[in-house]
N, C-alpha and C positions, 0 to 999 in steps of 0.2 A: 504493499498501497504506499502511495506517497500523497503530500498534503493536498494537491488538488483534487484527488478519492475522498480524502477522510474530509473535505471541508463540504463534498456533500452529502456527508450526513446529518441528520436532525442531531440537535443537541445532546438528547439521552442517549445517542448511541456514540458521540464524542466523549460525552464524560467517561461512559464502560470504557472505552478502546482506552482513552489516557491512564483510568484510573488501573485498569489491567495489564495494560502493556508498557505504561510508561515508566520512567523514573525521573522523580522532581530532583532538578538541579540548583534552580534559584526562587527567592521570593523578594517581591516589592508589594510597597501601598499605593493608591493612589486613588485620592478622594476618599472615598467610603469602599473600597474594593481593596482585597486581601486577594493579589494575584500571584499565583505559583508557573513557574516555566519548568516544563517535563520535555524529554526527547522520548521520542518513539520512532518505532518504522524508519529513523532515518533523518528525520524532522524534528522541529519545535513547534510546543503549541502551550498556550498560556489559558490557567484556567481564572477566570473571573469570578470572583466566590463576594458575596455579601454579608458579613456576619448579622446583621440585625436582622434580616429576614430568613437566614440560615437555609442561600438559594445561591446556585450557581446562574450567574448570569449569562454567561458565554464561555465558549471554548475558541481561540482563534489561533490560527498555525502563523508562526514570524519565520523569517528568512534572518540568516545573518546578520545582515547590514543592522536591521532592526535590534536584534539581540544585544551587538555589540552598543548600540546608543542606548539603550533601557537599562541593561545592564552593566555599563561600565564600571560601575564601583564595587560590583560584586566580583568579578574575577579578576584574578592576579595574573597577569599576561606579560610580565618582566623576562620570565626566562625564556618567554619565547621569542622576544628582541634581541636576545644578546649572540 
């Protein structure tokens, strides 16, 4: 499965696939969302969770540039730059 195929699934299926096959690698906060970044099937997906309503609002795939922009403070890549 690739990201475009994954994006065709409804929200409940995406959530199942992420929780069943994904590995959490980072997290961040945005407004009232707790956002977790997962890797699965060779691509990245974010799960947007609203704690106050105990609801997953959306699951989105991201490309590498988006991950580097959003999670630049979460990863230490200094060893890769030597």
